[in-house]
Biopython code that builds the backbone (N, CA, C, O; Angstrom):
import numpy as np
from Bio.PDB.StructureBuilder import StructureBuilder

atoms = [
    (1, "UNK", "N", (110.865, 180.688, 114.004)),
    (1, "UNK", "CA", (111.384, 181.788, 113.751)),
    (1, "UNK", "C", (112.984, 181.766, 113.521)),
    (1, "UNK", "O", (113.755, 181.186, 114.286)),
    (2, "UNK", "N", (113.381, 182.477, 112.361)),
    (2, "UNK", "CA", (114.809, 182.162, 111.965)),
    (2, "UNK", "C", (115.585, 183.330, 112.753)),
    (2, "UNK", "O", (115.187, 184.427, 113.145)),
    (3, "UNK", "N", (116.789, 182.722, 112.840)),
    (3, "UNK", "CA", (117.708, 183.666, 113.757)),
    (3, "UNK", "C", (117.669, 185.250, 113.217)),
    (3, "UNK", "O", (117.645, 186.219, 113.976)),
    (4, "UNK", "N", (117.668, 185.311, 111.945)),
    (4, "UNK", "CA", (117.546, 186.584, 111.662)),
    (4, "UNK", "C", (116.249, 187.577, 112.134)),
    (4, "UNK", "O", (116.344, 188.747, 112.505)),
    (5, "UNK", "N", (115.084, 186.814, 112.019)),
    (5, "UNK", "CA", (113.737, 187.413, 112.742)),
    (5, "UNK", "C", (114.233, 187.781, 114.099)),
    (5, "UNK", "O", (114.236, 188.907, 114.597)),
    (6, "UNK", "N", (114.619, 186.749, 114.584)),
    (6, "UNK", "CA", (114.868, 187.065, 116.142)),
    (6, "UNK", "C", (115.732, 187.970, 116.482)),
    (6, "UNK", "O", (115.627, 188.481, 117.597)),
    (7, "UNK", "N", (116.772, 188.365, 115.601)),
    (7, "UNK", "CA", (117.660, 189.617, 115.823)),
    (7, "UNK", "C", (116.808, 190.828, 115.442)),
    (7, "UNK", "O", (116.983, 191.855, 116.098)),
    (8, "UNK", "N", (115.948, 190.825, 114.502)),
    (8, "UNK", "CA", (115.173, 192.061, 114.099)),
    (8, "UNK", "C", (114.260, 192.275, 115.268)),
    (8, "UNK", "O", (114.181, 193.433, 115.679)),
    (9, "UNK", "N", (113.540, 191.327, 115.884)),
    (9, "UNK", "CA", (112.767, 191.495, 116.969)),
    (9, "UNK", "C", (113.415, 192.239, 118.260)),
    (9, "UNK", "O", (112.882, 193.153, 118.889)),
    (10, "UNK", "N", (114.610, 191.682, 118.502)),
    (10, "UNK", "CA", (115.338, 192.138, 119.400)),
    (10, "UNK", "C", (115.434, 193.663, 119.293)),
    (10, "UNK", "O", (115.067, 194.448, 120.167)),
    (11, "UNK", "N", (115.956, 193.973, 118.147)),
    (11, "UNK", "CA", (116.269, 195.597, 117.834)),
    (11, "UNK", "C", (115.061, 196.347, 118.060)),
    (11, "UNK", "O", (114.973, 197.391, 118.706)),
    (12, "UNK", "N", (114.013, 195.643, 117.392)),
    (12, "UNK", "CA", (112.683, 196.532, 117.237)),
    (12, "UNK", "C", (112.143, 196.777, 118.643)),
    (12, "UNK", "O", (111.628, 197.857, 118.933)),
    (13, "UNK", "N", (112.268, 195.700, 119.584)),
    (13, "UNK", "CA", (111.878, 195.830, 120.932)),
    (13, "UNK", "C", (112.508, 197.085, 121.588)),
    (13, "UNK", "O", (111.811, 197.846, 122.259)),
    (14, "UNK", "N", (113.871, 197.302, 121.386)),
    (14, "UNK", "CA", (114.550, 198.283, 122.088)),
    (14, "UNK", "C", (114.317, 199.719, 121.247)),
    (14, "UNK", "O", (114.918, 200.720, 121.638)),
    (15, "UNK", "N", (113.645, 199.773, 120.366)),
    (15, "UNK", "CA", (113.538, 200.998, 119.505)),
    (15, "UNK", "C", (113.033, 202.270, 120.292)),
    (15, "UNK", "O", (113.625, 203.348, 120.246)),
    (16, "UNK", "N", (111.804, 202.026, 121.066)),
    (16, "UNK", "CA", (111.107, 202.906, 122.020)),
    (16, "UNK", "C", (112.090, 203.309, 122.854)),
    (16, "UNK", "O", (112.383, 204.502, 122.769)),
    (17, "UNK", "N", (112.690, 202.644, 123.644)),
    (17, "UNK", "CA", (113.914, 203.013, 124.635)),
    (17, "UNK", "C", (114.859, 203.903, 124.080)),
    (17, "UNK", "O", (115.115, 204.960, 124.657)),
    (18, "UNK", "N", (115.469, 203.548, 122.893)),
    (18, "UNK", "CA", (116.383, 204.313, 122.401)),
    (18, "UNK", "C", (115.743, 205.857, 121.978)),
    (18, "UNK", "O", (116.347, 206.878, 122.305)),
    (19, "UNK", "N", (114.701, 205.894, 121.360)),
    (19, "UNK", "CA", (114.105, 207.292, 121.343)),
    (19, "UNK", "C", (113.982, 208.049, 122.450)),
    (19, "UNK", "O", (114.274, 209.245, 122.449)),
    (20, "UNK", "N", (113.510, 207.375, 123.554)),
    (20, "UNK", "CA", (113.190, 208.115, 124.922)),
    (20, "UNK", "C", (114.683, 208.291, 125.486)),
    (20, "UNK", "O", (114.684, 209.399, 126.023)),
    (21, "UNK", "N", (115.607, 207.870, 125.577)),
    (21, "UNK", "CA", (116.835, 208.037, 125.953)),
    (21, "UNK", "C", (117.471, 209.311, 125.097)),
    (21, "UNK", "O", (117.727, 210.405, 125.600)),
    (22, "UNK", "N", (117.654, 208.991, 123.847)),
    (22, "UNK", "CA", (118.413, 210.007, 122.955)),
    (22, "UNK", "C", (117.615, 211.197, 122.697)),
    (22, "UNK", "O", (118.144, 212.292, 122.505)),
    (23, "UNK", "N", (116.389, 211.018, 122.686)),
    (23, "UNK", "CA", (115.632, 212.245, 122.126)),
    (23, "UNK", "C", (114.987, 213.006, 123.300)),
    (23, "UNK", "O", (114.844, 214.228, 123.257)),
    (24, "UNK", "N", (114.628, 212.307, 124.279)),
    (24, "UNK", "CA", (114.005, 212.860, 125.395)),
    (24, "UNK", "C", (114.599, 213.043, 126.574)),
    (24, "UNK", "O", (114.060, 213.721, 127.449)),
    (25, "UNK", "N", (116.000, 212.353, 126.767)),
    (25, "UNK", "CA", (116.749, 212.383, 128.023)),
    (25, "UNK", "C", (116.256, 211.584, 129.186)),
    (25, "UNK", "O", (116.480, 211.873, 130.361)),
    (26, "UNK", "N", (115.525, 210.497, 128.742)),
    (26, "UNK", "CA", (114.995, 209.752, 129.906)),
    (26, "UNK", "C", (116.043, 208.498, 130.346)),
    (26, "UNK", "O", (116.295, 207.475, 129.709)),
    (27, "UNK", "N", (116.604, 208.971, 131.763)),
    (27, "UNK", "CA", (117.444, 208.151, 132.068)),
    (27, "UNK", "C", (117.165, 206.750, 132.396)),
    (27, "UNK", "O", (118.092, 205.944, 132.320)),
    (28, "UNK", "N", (116.062, 206.388, 132.733)),
    (28, "UNK", "CA", (115.547, 205.163, 132.923)),
    (28, "UNK", "C", (115.571, 204.164, 131.649)),
    (28, "UNK", "O", (115.860, 202.967, 131.627)),
    (29, "UNK", "N", (115.179, 205.022, 130.593)),
    (29, "UNK", "CA", (115.113, 204.320, 129.324)),
    (29, "UNK", "C", (116.470, 204.118, 128.748)),
    (29, "UNK", "O", (116.616, 203.359, 127.790)),
    (30, "UNK", "N", (117.608, 204.846, 129.352)),
    (30, "UNK", "CA", (119.041, 204.419, 129.099)),
    (30, "UNK", "C", (119.452, 203.055, 129.761)),
    (30, "UNK", "O", (120.161, 202.219, 129.200)),
    (31, "UNK", "N", (118.983, 202.945, 130.877)),
    (31, "UNK", "CA", (119.194, 201.609, 131.468)),
    (31, "UNK", "C", (118.515, 200.436, 130.923)),
    (31, "UNK", "O", (119.011, 199.324, 131.097)),
    (32, "UNK", "N", (117.495, 200.577, 130.322)),
    (32, "UNK", "CA", (116.730, 199.587, 129.369)),
    (32, "UNK", "C", (117.634, 199.428, 128.329)),
    (32, "UNK", "O", (118.090, 198.290, 128.211)),
    (33, "UNK", "N", (118.064, 200.387, 127.440)),
    (33, "UNK", "CA", (118.948, 200.224, 126.469)),
    (33, "UNK", "C", (120.198, 199.502, 126.545)),
    (33, "UNK", "O", (120.666, 198.767, 125.676)),
    (34, "UNK", "N", (120.660, 199.769, 127.599)),
    (34, "UNK", "CA", (122.028, 199.249, 128.138)),
    (34, "UNK", "C", (121.674, 197.654, 128.283)),
    (34, "UNK", "O", (122.446, 196.828, 127.795)),
    (35, "UNK", "N", (120.612, 197.291, 128.894)),
    (35, "UNK", "CA", (120.075, 196.061, 129.163)),
    (35, "UNK", "C", (119.644, 195.202, 127.675)),
    (35, "UNK", "O", (119.764, 193.984, 127.540)),
    (36, "UNK", "N", (119.234, 195.946, 126.852)),
    (36, "UNK", "CA", (118.978, 195.242, 125.615)),
    (36, "UNK", "C", (120.143, 195.064, 124.702)),
    (36, "UNK", "O", (120.152, 194.158, 123.868)),
    (37, "UNK", "N", (121.165, 195.940, 124.846)),
    (37, "UNK", "CA", (122.303, 195.814, 124.040)),
    (37, "UNK", "C", (123.121, 194.692, 124.624)),
    (37, "UNK", "O", (123.922, 194.126, 123.880)),
    (38, "UNK", "N", (122.984, 194.255, 126.075)),
    (38, "UNK", "CA", (123.742, 193.224, 126.507)),
    (38, "UNK", "C", (123.116, 191.734, 126.040)),
    (38, "UNK", "O", (123.678, 190.655, 125.851)),
    (39, "UNK", "N", (121.644, 192.164, 125.931)),
    (39, "UNK", "CA", (120.855, 190.700, 125.400)),
    (39, "UNK", "C", (121.393, 190.646, 124.107)),
    (39, "UNK", "O", (121.891, 189.588, 123.722)),
    (40, "UNK", "N", (121.364, 191.678, 123.348)),
    (40, "UNK", "CA", (121.808, 191.495, 121.751)),
    (40, "UNK", "C", (123.187, 190.794, 121.573)),
    (40, "UNK", "O", (123.414, 189.937, 120.719)),
    (41, "UNK", "N", (124.299, 191.381, 122.714)),
    (41, "UNK", "CA", (125.507, 190.911, 122.646)),
    (41, "UNK", "C", (125.693, 189.624, 122.689)),
    (41, "UNK", "O", (126.550, 189.031, 122.034)),
    (42, "UNK", "N", (124.698, 188.983, 123.664)),
    (42, "UNK", "CA", (124.723, 187.485, 124.034)),
    (42, "UNK", "C", (124.064, 186.856, 123.017)),
    (42, "UNK", "O", (124.479, 185.715, 122.811)),
    (43, "UNK", "N", (123.197, 187.217, 122.333)),
    (43, "UNK", "CA", (122.466, 186.741, 121.198)),
    (43, "UNK", "C", (123.461, 186.565, 120.092)),
    (43, "UNK", "O", (123.667, 185.438, 119.642)),
    (44, "UNK", "N", (124.115, 187.661, 119.611)),
    (44, "UNK", "CA", (125.349, 187.703, 118.693)),
    (44, "UNK", "C", (126.265, 186.732, 118.929)),
    (44, "UNK", "O", (126.711, 186.165, 117.932)),
    (45, "UNK", "N", (126.769, 186.299, 120.294)),
    (45, "UNK", "CA", (127.708, 185.382, 120.447)),
    (45, "UNK", "C", (127.083, 183.992, 120.185)),
    (45, "UNK", "O", (127.789, 183.073, 119.771)),
    (46, "UNK", "N", (125.805, 183.840, 120.418)),
    (46, "UNK", "CA", (125.197, 182.575, 120.278)),
    (46, "UNK", "C", (125.056, 182.245, 118.731)),
    (46, "UNK", "O", (125.177, 181.086, 118.335)),
    (47, "UNK", "N", (124.823, 183.190, 117.962)),
    (47, "UNK", "CA", (124.892, 183.049, 116.664)),
    (47, "UNK", "C", (126.300, 182.724, 115.883)),
    (47, "UNK", "O", (126.402, 181.916, 114.960)),
    (48, "UNK", "N", (127.262, 183.437, 116.382)),
    (48, "UNK", "CA", (128.785, 183.084, 116.037)),
    (48, "UNK", "C", (129.065, 181.626, 116.410)),
    (48, "UNK", "O", (129.645, 180.848, 115.654)),
    (49, "UNK", "N", (128.630, 181.325, 117.578)),
    (49, "UNK", "CA", (129.106, 179.790, 117.691)),
    (49, "UNK", "C", (128.322, 178.935, 117.020)),
    (49, "UNK", "O", (128.686, 177.795, 116.730)),
    (50, "UNK", "N", (127.081, 179.473, 116.697)),
    (50, "UNK", "CA", (126.277, 178.411, 115.897)),
    (50, "UNK", "C", (126.873, 178.378, 114.503)),
    (50, "UNK", "O", (126.990, 177.283, 113.953)),
    (51, "UNK", "N", (127.221, 179.375, 113.948)),
    (51, "UNK", "CA", (127.774, 179.455, 112.495)),
    (51, "UNK", "C", (128.981, 178.651, 112.376)),
    (51, "UNK", "O", (129.182, 177.811, 111.499)),
    (52, "UNK", "N", (129.888, 179.014, 113.462)),
    (52, "UNK", "CA", (131.206, 178.357, 113.398)),
    (52, "UNK", "C", (131.071, 176.643, 113.499)),
    (52, "UNK", "O", (131.866, 175.940, 112.876)),
    (53, "UNK", "N", (130.166, 176.145, 114.205)),
    (53, "UNK", "CA", (129.807, 174.977, 114.365)),
    (53, "UNK", "C", (129.305, 174.308, 113.068)),
    (53, "UNK", "O", (129.814, 173.278, 112.625)),
    (54, "UNK", "N", (128.337, 174.917, 112.521)),
    (54, "UNK", "CA", (127.789, 174.596, 111.090)),
    (54, "UNK", "C", (129.100, 174.527, 110.155)),
    (54, "UNK", "O", (129.421, 173.508, 109.542)),
    (55, "UNK", "N", (129.752, 175.630, 110.125)),
    (55, "UNK", "CA", (130.981, 175.480, 109.014)),
    (55, "UNK", "C", (131.771, 174.461, 109.447)),
    (55, "UNK", "O", (132.211, 173.820, 108.493)),
    (56, "UNK", "N", (132.070, 174.121, 110.340)),
    (56, "UNK", "CA", (132.935, 172.973, 111.023)),
    (56, "UNK", "C", (132.358, 171.588, 110.647)),
    (56, "UNK", "O", (133.144, 170.728, 110.250)),
    (57, "UNK", "N", (131.242, 171.358, 110.729)),
    (57, "UNK", "CA", (130.518, 170.047, 110.601)),
    (57, "UNK", "C", (131.019, 169.292, 109.066)),
    (57, "UNK", "O", (131.220, 168.079, 109.011)),
    (58, "UNK", "N", (131.159, 170.076, 108.025)),
    (58, "UNK", "CA", (131.568, 169.538, 106.807)),
    (58, "UNK", "C", (133.179, 169.262, 106.728)),
    (58, "UNK", "O", (133.661, 168.791, 105.698)),
    (59, "UNK", "N", (133.865, 169.529, 107.694)),
    (59, "UNK", "CA", (135.310, 169.605, 107.420)),
    (59, "UNK", "C", (136.011, 168.226, 107.997)),
    (59, "UNK", "O", (135.883, 167.947, 109.189)),
    (60, "UNK", "N", (136.718, 167.418, 107.146)),
    (60, "UNK", "CA", (137.168, 166.251, 107.669)),
    (60, "UNK", "C", (138.006, 166.451, 108.802)),
    (60, "UNK", "O", (138.652, 167.493, 108.910)),
    (61, "UNK", "N", (138.056, 165.532, 109.670)),
    (61, "UNK", "CA", (138.919, 165.426, 110.859)),
    (61, "UNK", "C", (140.551, 165.845, 110.405)),
    (61, "UNK", "O", (141.036, 165.532, 109.318)),
    (62, "UNK", "N", (141.157, 166.490, 111.302)),
    (62, "UNK", "CA", (142.602, 166.938, 110.867)),
    (62, "UNK", "C", (142.869, 167.996, 109.787)),
    (62, "UNK", "O", (143.995, 168.426, 109.538)),
    (63, "UNK", "N", (141.720, 168.388, 109.153)),
    (63, "UNK", "CA", (142.071, 169.395, 107.914)),
    (63, "UNK", "C", (142.224, 170.692, 108.632)),
    (63, "UNK", "O", (141.464, 171.185, 109.465)),
    (64, "UNK", "N", (143.435, 171.192, 108.118)),
    (64, "UNK", "CA", (143.527, 172.892, 108.702)),
    (64, "UNK", "C", (142.917, 173.576, 107.674)),
    (64, "UNK", "O", (142.612, 173.246, 106.528)),
    (65, "UNK", "N", (142.761, 174.918, 108.510)),
    (65, "UNK", "CA", (141.965, 176.190, 107.881)),
    (65, "UNK", "C", (143.254, 176.809, 107.220)),
    (65, "UNK", "O", (144.376, 176.850, 107.725)),
    (66, "UNK", "N", (142.875, 177.270, 106.019)),
    (66, "UNK", "CA", (143.948, 178.011, 105.217)),
    (66, "UNK", "C", (143.865, 179.541, 105.941)),
    (66, "UNK", "O", (142.859, 180.186, 106.236)),
    (67, "UNK", "N", (145.207, 179.863, 106.106)),
    (67, "UNK", "CA", (145.417, 181.201, 106.556)),
    (67, "UNK", "C", (145.172, 182.368, 105.588)),
    (67, "UNK", "O", (145.349, 183.528, 105.962)),
]
sb = StructureBuilder()
sb.init_structure("model")
sb.init_model(0)
sb.init_chain("A")
sb.init_seg("    ")
for serial, (resi, resn, name, xyz) in enumerate(atoms, 1):
    if name == "N":
        sb.init_residue(resn, " ", resi, " ")
    sb.init_atom(name, np.array(xyz, "f"), 0.0, 1.0, " ", f" {name:<3s}", serial, name[0])
structure = sb.get_structure()
């Protein structure tokens, strides 16, 4: 599964709890939404690190990044 597909799956998994919290006022669903958002945050950081690593792989040693 691609990273983008994984991201979409995480968002889709949280959709029902979003609806329960925002439309029905279910407080327990709000707790699950917060947990899902934390999981998304951690996944996003993993992707950010992965992208940076891939970007830097082709860069010769000692080459500076333009500002």
